[in-house]
C-alpha positions as CSV (number, residue, x, y, z in Angstrom):
1,X,0.7,0.0,-21.9
2,X,-1.5,-2.6,-20.4
3,X,-1.0,-6.3,-21.0
4,X,-2.7,-9.5,-19.8
5,X,-1.2,-10.5,-16.4
6,X,-3.3,-13.6,-15.9
7,X,-6.6,-15.3,-16.4
8,X,-8.4,-16.4,-13.3
9,X,-10.2,-19.8,-13.3
10,X,-12.5,-20.9,-10.4
11,X,-12.0,-24.6,-9.6
12,X,-13.4,-27.0,-7.0
13,X,-10.1,-28.7,-6.5
14,X,-6.6,-27.3,-7.1
15,X,-5.1,-30.8,-7.1
16,X,-7.6,-32.0,-9.8
17,X,-7.4,-28.8,-11.9
18,X,-3.7,-28.4,-12.0
19,X,-3.0,-32.0,-13.2
20,X,-3.9,-31.2,-16.8
21,X,-1.4,-28.4,-16.9
22,X,1.3,-30.6,-15.3
23,X,0.5,-33.3,-17.9
24,X,1.0,-30.7,-20.6
25,X,4.5,-30.2,-19.1
26,X,3.8,-26.7,-17.7
27,X,5.3,-25.6,-14.4
28,X,2.8,-25.0,-11.6
29,X,3.7,-22.6,-8.8
30,X,3.5,-23.7,-5.1
31,X,0.1,-23.1,-3.5
32,X,-0.5,-19.7,-1.9
33,X,-3.4,-18.7,0.3
34,X,-4.9,-15.1,0.2
35,X,-6.8,-15.0,3.5
36,X,-8.8,-11.8,2.8
37,X,-10.2,-13.3,-0.4
38,X,-10.7,-16.8,1.2
39,X,-8.9,-18.5,-1.7
40,X,-6.0,-20.8,-2.3
41,X,-4.3,-20.5,-5.6
42,X,-1.6,-21.6,-8.0
43,X,-0.1,-19.8,-11.0
44,X,0.6,-21.6,-14.3
45,X,2.9,-19.6,-16.5
46,X,1.9,-19.7,-20.2
47,X,4.0,-17.6,-22.5
48,X,4.1,-14.0,-21.3
49,X,0.9,-14.5,-19.2
50,X,-0.3,-17.0,-16.5
51,X,-3.4,-18.9,-15.6
52,X,-4.5,-18.5,-12.0
53,X,-6.4,-21.5,-10.6
54,X,-8.5,-20.4,-7.6
55,X,-10.0,-22.8,-5.0
56,X,-12.3,-21.5,-2.2
57,X,-11.1,-21.9,1.4
58,X,-14.6,-21.0,2.7
59,X,-18.1,-21.7,1.6
60,X,-19.1,-18.1,1.7
61,X,-16.1,-16.8,-0.3
62,X,-16.5,-15.2,-3.7
63,X,-15.1,-18.2,-5.5
64,X,-17.4,-20.6,-3.7
65,X,-20.4,-18.5,-4.5
66,X,-19.3,-18.2,-8.1
67,X,-18.9,-22.0,-8.5
68,X,-22.3,-22.6,-6.8
69,X,-24.0,-20.2,-9.2
70,X,-22.1,-20.9,-12.5
71,X,-19.9,-23.9,-11.9
72,X,-16.1,-24.1,-12.5
73,X,-14.6,-21.9,-15.2
74,X,-13.4,-18.5,-16.3
75,X,-13.7,-16.1,-13.3
76,X,-11.7,-13.0,-14.3
77,X,-9.2,-11.4,-16.6
78,X,-6.3,-9.5,-15.0
79,X,-4.6,-6.6,-16.8
80,X,-1.2,-5.3,-15.7
81,X,-1.1,-1.4,-15.8
82,X,1.9,0.9,-15.2
83,X,0.3,3.1,-12.5
84,X,-2.7,1.5,-10.7
85,X,-3.5,4.6,-8.6
86,X,-3.8,6.9,-11.6
87,X,-5.9,4.3,-13.5
88,X,-8.3,3.9,-10.6
89,X,-8.7,7.7,-10.1
90,X,-9.4,8.0,-13.8
91,X,-12.0,5.2,-13.8
92,X,-13.7,6.6,-10.7
93,X,-13.9,10.0,-12.4
94,X,-15.4,8.4,-15.5
95,X,-18.1,6.7,-13.4
96,X,-16.7,3.2,-13.8
97,X,-18.1,0.8,-11.1
98,X,-15.4,-0.9,-9.0
99,X,-16.0,-4.0,-6.8
100,X,-14.1,-2.3,-4.0
101,X,-13.2,1.4,-3.7
102,X,-9.8,0.7,-2.2
103,X,-6.7,-0.9,-3.8
104,X,-5.9,-4.1,-2.0
105,X,-2.7,-6.3,-1.6
106,X,-3.1,-9.8,-2.9
107,X,-1.1,-12.8,-4.1
108,X,2.6,-12.2,-4.4
109,X,2.2,-8.9,-2.6
110,X,0.7,-7.2,-5.7
111,X,-1.6,-4.2,-5.5
112,X,-4.9,-4.9,-7.2
113,X,-8.5,-3.7,-7.7
114,X,-11.5,-5.3,-9.5
115,X,-13.7,-3.5,-12.0
116,X,-17.3,-4.6,-11.7
117,X,-18.6,-6.8,-14.7
118,X,-21.4,-4.2,-15.2
119,X,-18.7,-1.7,-16.3
120,X,-16.7,-4.2,-18.4
121,X,-19.0,-6.0,-20.8
122,X,-19.9,-8.7,-18.3
123,X,-16.3,-9.6,-17.5
124,X,-14.8,-9.3,-14.0
125,X,-11.7,-7.3,-14.7
126,X,-8.8,-7.2,-12.3
127,X,-6.1,-4.5,-12.5
128,X,-2.7,-5.0,-11.1
129,X,0.4,-2.7,-11.1
130,X,3.2,-3.7,-13.4
131,X,6.0,-2.4,-11.2
132,X,6.0,-5.5,-8.9
């Protein structure tokens, strides 16, 4: 059974972006950097889900390019699935386009893969495994 793990939001400044959530009385996680994605992030738990605020650490990173093209805002939706490998194999078999063919390790040591927006109604869809 899948559920929403988090919603990723591209921001120019983590410090500026997280202040509204702190003012709302929400807890904001310590900053974490994911070198391979050239991003610094914080998580903001909201109910059973989280908001992931993403700030680029390099001008040629995915997040920097996204902001240059579209501005700050919703970047991706992440679904938690029970068995990521099985889901990825099924998607590939069904011709679903993935951003990267291999499963990667990201924030918090979670395994993840992105489904290309062209296969997901224009939404960048991240899949993570629920067992972590």
